[in-house]
C-alpha positions as CSV (number, residue, x, y, z in Angstrom):
1,M,11.5,-31.5,-0.9
2,S,7.8,-32.3,-0.1
3,F,5.3,-30.6,-2.3
4,V,3.8,-28.8,0.7
5,R,6.0,-26.5,2.8
6,R,4.8,-26.4,6.4
7,A,5.3,-23.7,9.0
8,R,3.9,-25.1,12.2
9,Q,2.9,-22.9,15.1
10,A,1.6,-23.5,18.6
11,C,-2.0,-24.8,19.0
12,C,-4.5,-23.9,21.6
13,G,-7.9,-25.4,22.4
14,W,-9.7,-25.1,25.8
15,L,-10.8,-21.8,27.4
16,L,-11.5,-22.1,31.2
17,L,-14.7,-20.3,32.3
18,G,-14.9,-20.4,36.1
19,C,-14.6,-24.0,37.2
20,A,-15.8,-25.5,33.9
21,A,-14.0,-26.1,30.7
22,H,-15.7,-24.6,27.6
23,R,-14.4,-25.6,24.2
24,E,-14.5,-22.8,21.7
25,E,-14.7,-23.4,18.0
26,P,-11.1,-22.9,16.9
27,S,-10.4,-20.0,14.5
28,V,-7.4,-18.1,13.2
29,T,-7.1,-14.5,12.4
30,L,-5.1,-13.6,9.3
31,G,-3.9,-10.2,8.1
32,F,-3.1,-9.5,4.4
33,V,-1.5,-6.4,2.9
34,G,-0.7,-5.5,-0.7
35,D,2.6,-4.4,-2.2
36,V,5.6,-4.1,0.1
37,L,8.7,-2.5,-1.5
38,L,12.0,-2.8,0.4
39,D,13.9,-0.8,-2.2
40,S,13.6,3.0,-3.0
41,A,12.6,5.3,-0.2
42,P,11.2,2.6,2.1
43,G,14.4,0.6,1.8
44,R,16.6,3.6,2.4
45,S,14.6,4.4,5.6
46,M,14.9,0.9,6.9
47,L,18.7,0.9,6.3
48,A,18.8,4.2,8.3
49,G,17.2,2.4,11.3
50,Q,13.5,3.5,10.7
51,D,10.5,1.2,10.7
52,P,7.9,2.0,8.1
53,F,5.6,-0.7,9.5
54,A,5.4,0.8,13.0
55,P,2.6,3.3,12.4
56,T,0.2,0.4,11.4
57,A,1.3,-2.1,14.0
58,A,-1.9,-1.5,16.0
59,L,-4.0,-2.8,13.0
60,F,-2.4,-6.2,13.5
61,R,-3.2,-6.7,17.2
62,G,-4.9,-10.0,17.5
63,V,-3.7,-11.1,14.1
64,E,-2.0,-14.5,14.3
65,L,-0.7,-14.9,10.7
66,R,0.4,-11.8,8.7
67,V,0.9,-12.0,5.0
68,A,2.3,-9.5,2.5
69,N,3.2,-9.3,-1.2
70,L,7.0,-8.8,-1.5
71,E,7.3,-6.5,-4.5
72,C,11.0,-6.9,-5.2
73,P,13.9,-9.3,-5.2
74,V,16.1,-9.1,-2.1
75,A,19.6,-9.8,-3.3
76,E,23.1,-8.6,-4.0
77,S,23.5,-10.6,-7.2
78,G,21.9,-10.4,-10.6
79,A,21.7,-8.0,-13.6
80,R,19.0,-5.5,-14.2
81,V,16.3,-6.6,-16.7
82,E,15.2,-4.0,-19.3
83,K,11.8,-2.7,-18.1
84,V,10.3,0.6,-17.0
85,Y,10.7,0.1,-13.2
86,T,13.1,-2.3,-11.6
87,F,13.7,-2.9,-7.9
88,R,16.2,-4.8,-5.8
89,A,16.4,-4.6,-2.0
90,D,19.3,-4.9,0.4
91,P,19.1,-8.2,2.3
92,R,19.6,-6.2,5.5
93,T,15.9,-5.2,5.2
94,L,14.7,-8.7,5.7
95,P,15.0,-9.0,9.5
96,L,12.6,-6.0,10.0
97,L,10.1,-7.5,7.5
98,G,10.3,-10.8,9.4
99,Q,9.4,-8.9,12.6
100,H,6.1,-7.8,11.1
101,F,5.1,-10.6,8.7
102,D,4.8,-14.4,8.9
103,A,4.8,-15.2,5.2
104,V,5.3,-13.4,1.9
105,S,4.1,-14.0,-1.7
106,V,6.9,-13.6,-4.3
107,A,4.4,-14.0,-7.2
108,N,4.6,-10.6,-8.9
109,N,5.9,-8.7,-11.8
110,H,9.0,-7.4,-10.0
111,S,10.4,-10.6,-8.4
112,G,12.5,-11.2,-11.6
113,D,13.7,-7.6,-12.0
114,Y,17.4,-8.7,-11.7
115,G,17.1,-12.0,-13.4
116,P,17.0,-15.6,-12.2
117,L,20.2,-15.4,-10.2
118,A,18.8,-12.6,-8.0
119,F,15.5,-14.4,-7.7
120,S,17.2,-17.6,-6.5
121,E,19.2,-15.5,-4.0
122,T,15.9,-14.0,-2.8
123,L,14.6,-17.4,-2.0
124,Q,17.8,-18.2,-0.2
125,Q,17.7,-15.0,1.8
126,L,14.1,-15.7,2.8
127,R,15.0,-19.2,4.0
128,A,17.9,-17.8,5.9
129,A,15.6,-15.3,7.5
130,R,13.1,-18.0,8.4
131,L,10.4,-16.1,6.5
132,P,8.2,-18.6,4.7
133,Y,7.3,-17.7,1.1
134,F,4.9,-18.9,-1.6
135,G,4.1,-18.2,-5.2
136,G,7.7,-18.9,-6.5
137,G,10.4,-21.5,-6.3
138,R,13.5,-23.1,-7.6
139,D,11.5,-24.6,-10.4
140,A,7.8,-24.8,-11.5
141,A,7.0,-27.6,-9.1
142,E,8.1,-25.7,-6.1
143,A,6.6,-22.4,-7.3
144,H,3.1,-24.1,-7.3
145,E,3.5,-25.7,-3.9
146,P,1.0,-24.6,-1.3
147,L,2.5,-23.1,1.8
148,L,0.6,-24.8,4.6
149,L,0.4,-22.9,7.9
150,T,-1.0,-24.6,10.9
151,K,-2.5,-22.6,13.8
152,N,-5.0,-23.5,16.5
153,G,-5.4,-26.9,14.8
154,I,-6.5,-25.3,11.5
155,H,-4.5,-26.0,8.3
156,I,-4.4,-23.0,6.0
157,A,-2.9,-23.2,2.5
158,L,-1.6,-20.1,0.8
159,L,-1.1,-20.1,-3.0
160,G,0.4,-17.2,-5.0
161,Y,0.2,-16.3,-8.7
162,D,1.3,-13.6,-11.1
163,D,-1.1,-12.6,-13.9
164,F,0.8,-9.6,-15.1
165,H,3.7,-9.4,-17.6
166,P,6.5,-10.1,-18.1
167,R,5.9,-13.8,-18.4
168,S,9.6,-14.3,-18.7
169,F,9.6,-14.3,-14.8
170,E,7.6,-17.6,-14.8
171,A,9.3,-20.7,-13.3
172,T,10.1,-23.5,-15.7
173,P,10.4,-27.2,-15.1
174,H,14.2,-26.7,-14.5
175,G,14.5,-23.0,-13.6
176,P,13.5,-20.6,-10.9
177,G,10.7,-18.1,-11.1
178,V,7.1,-17.3,-10.1
179,A,3.9,-19.2,-10.4
180,W,2.0,-18.0,-13.4
181,A,-1.8,-17.7,-13.2
182,E,-2.9,-20.4,-15.6
183,D,-6.5,-21.1,-14.7
184,E,-6.5,-24.9,-14.8
185,Q,-3.2,-25.1,-13.0
186,I,-4.6,-23.0,-10.1
187,V,-7.7,-25.2,-10.0
188,F,-5.3,-28.2,-9.8
189,D,-3.3,-26.5,-7.1
190,I,-6.4,-25.9,-5.0
191,A,-7.4,-29.5,-5.2
192,R,-3.9,-30.6,-4.3
193,A,-3.9,-28.3,-1.2
194,R,-7.1,-30.0,-0.1
195,R,-5.6,-33.4,-0.6
196,A,-2.7,-32.3,1.5
197,G,-5.0,-31.6,4.4
198,A,-5.8,-27.9,4.1
199,D,-9.0,-26.8,5.8
200,V,-8.8,-23.3,4.3
201,V,-7.4,-22.5,0.8
202,L,-6.5,-18.8,0.0
203,P,-5.1,-17.8,-3.4
204,F,-3.3,-14.5,-3.5
205,L,-3.3,-13.0,-7.0
206,H,-1.1,-10.4,-8.6
207,W,-3.4,-9.2,-11.4
208,G,-5.4,-6.5,-13.0
209,W,-4.6,-3.1,-14.7
210,E,-2.6,-0.5,-12.8
211,N,-4.5,2.6,-11.5
212,E,-7.9,1.1,-12.5
213,P,-10.5,1.5,-9.6
214,E,-12.6,-1.4,-10.9
215,P,-11.6,-5.0,-11.5
216,C,-11.5,-6.1,-15.2
217,A,-13.5,-9.0,-16.6
218,R,-10.5,-11.3,-16.4
219,Q,-10.2,-10.7,-12.6
220,R,-13.9,-11.3,-12.0
221,E,-14.0,-14.5,-14.1
222,L,-10.9,-16.0,-12.6
223,A,-11.9,-15.2,-9.0
224,R,-15.3,-16.9,-9.5
225,K,-13.7,-19.9,-11.2
226,L,-11.3,-20.3,-8.2
227,I,-14.1,-20.2,-5.7
228,D,-16.1,-22.7,-7.8
229,A,-12.9,-24.9,-7.6
230,G,-12.9,-24.7,-3.8
231,A,-11.0,-21.6,-2.7
232,D,-12.4,-20.1,0.5
233,A,-11.5,-16.5,-0.5
234,V,-9.6,-14.8,-3.3
235,I,-7.3,-11.9,-2.5
236,G,-5.6,-9.5,-4.9
237,A,-2.9,-6.9,-5.3
238,H,-0.9,-5.1,-8.1
239,P,-3.1,-2.3,-9.4
240,H,-1.7,0.2,-6.8
241,V,-5.2,1.2,-6.0
242,T,-8.0,-0.6,-4.1
243,Q,-10.7,-2.2,-6.3
244,G,-13.5,-3.2,-4.1
245,A,-14.9,-6.5,-2.8
246,E,-17.8,-8.8,-3.3
247,M,-19.3,-12.0,-2.1
248,Y,-19.6,-15.0,-4.4
249,R,-21.3,-18.1,-3.3
250,G,-20.9,-16.8,0.3
251,K,-17.2,-16.3,-0.1
252,P,-15.2,-13.1,-0.2
253,I,-13.3,-11.7,-3.2
254,I,-11.1,-8.7,-2.4
255,Y,-9.9,-7.6,-5.8
256,S,-7.0,-5.3,-4.8
257,L,-5.7,-4.2,-1.4
258,G,-3.6,-1.5,-3.1
259,N,-0.1,-0.6,-1.9
260,F,1.2,-1.0,1.6
261,V,4.8,0.1,2.0
262,F,5.5,1.7,-1.4
263,D,6.6,5.1,-2.8
264,L,6.4,6.2,-6.4
265,L,2.9,7.4,-5.8
266,D,1.9,9.0,-9.1
267,Q,-1.8,9.6,-8.3
268,P,-3.6,10.5,-5.1
269,R,-5.5,7.2,-5.0
270,N,-2.2,5.3,-5.1
271,S,-1.8,6.6,-1.5
272,E,-5.1,4.9,-0.3
273,A,-4.9,1.2,0.6
274,W,-6.5,-1.5,2.8
275,V,-5.3,-3.9,5.4
276,L,-7.5,-7.1,5.2
277,T,-8.4,-9.2,8.2
278,L,-9.8,-12.7,7.7
279,V,-11.2,-14.8,10.5
280,V,-11.2,-18.4,9.4
281,D,-12.3,-21.7,10.9
282,Q,-12.5,-25.2,9.6
283,R,-15.5,-24.3,7.5
284,G,-13.7,-21.4,5.7
285,V,-13.9,-17.7,6.2
286,A,-16.2,-16.7,9.1
287,R,-15.9,-13.0,8.5
288,F,-13.6,-10.4,7.0
289,S,-13.0,-6.7,7.4
290,T,-10.7,-4.1,5.8
291,A,-9.1,-1.1,7.4
292,A,-8.0,2.0,5.5
293,V,-4.5,3.3,5.5
294,H,-2.9,6.3,3.9
295,L,0.7,6.3,2.5
296,D,2.9,9.4,2.8
297,E,5.4,10.5,0.2
298,Q,8.0,8.1,1.5
299,G,5.7,5.2,1.1
300,V,4.9,4.8,4.9
301,P,1.3,3.8,5.7
302,A,-0.7,5.1,8.6
303,P,-4.3,4.2,9.7
304,R,-7.2,6.3,8.6
305,P,-9.7,6.0,11.4
306,G,-13.4,6.3,10.5
307,V,-13.0,5.6,6.8
308,E,-15.6,3.1,5.6
309,T,-14.3,0.0,3.8
310,P,-15.8,-3.4,3.0
311,C,-16.6,-6.1,5.5
312,A,-18.9,-9.1,5.7
313,E,-19.7,-12.2,7.7
314,R,-20.3,-15.7,6.5
315,G,-23.6,-16.0,4.7
316,A,-23.8,-12.3,3.7
317,A,-25.0,-11.6,0.2
318,Q,-22.6,-8.7,-0.3
319,P,-20.1,-6.8,1.8
320,R,-21.3,-3.7,3.7
321,P,-19.3,-0.6,4.5
322,C,-17.7,-0.6,8.0
323,A,-15.5,2.0,9.6
324,R,-14.1,-0.2,12.4
325,G,-14.3,-3.8,11.1
326,F,-15.3,-6.4,13.7
């Protein structure tokens, strides 16, 4: 297999204005969400014919590539690993996920909840569903491959990493698992994505401490290191709460998007999350905005109109609060 997985989509170029042809600078709009759980209450609702993604569908109008963190294996095989929380979703949930998202990260601390057999089956199920994934693979080499998505002539590389235990879920040279967040390896992966032709490189990190409203020193240091290495933005999830955003060298860092479709909401702030929209061109991120959502007791998100969340345009020193985005 090539070290770059490619998911190609239709390109567009010229916009006709009257009788003249006017060429727009090509751009792509991406949407990112945090943790998506297809087990527990959300999984049961999906198997009963309900769609937990429907209430937020309007937030993705105009979004051309939609990305989520898949916070569980999707398999029928495997044996439960000894840990506090373990998840495993029914493969029948995948078609609905594929209707709403174009790619998923599998780099998180729940992908290995039912062992390497279930993780391997998850990758098979995703391939069968034609839902591209990144941040994990059949061995370490595949786990660190960038997923290259091409849209409107722009090549976008997605990289996924887990920075939260158990490290036993990490892919090995000869065994399946997730990509672990080793600093120098990520720096190498960013450079490799550039060599493969990526115009925009976006690492998606599973990191930080749960229920902490501020990013820790590790998150801040790693995010800045990755931008110094050439990343165009750094996006995070895992803490189950939002953690703010900043600009560094003119590029956005969104530390945690919080949950998206997820129950087990122990604290009120676990119910508050963001949907991230990035507009990218061949120079990187032109602008970003976040939109607030609220999760109900069943883990179903719905928009929260009028709530101010971070947004910024290229060249901004820091994000500003916006209620409507761009």
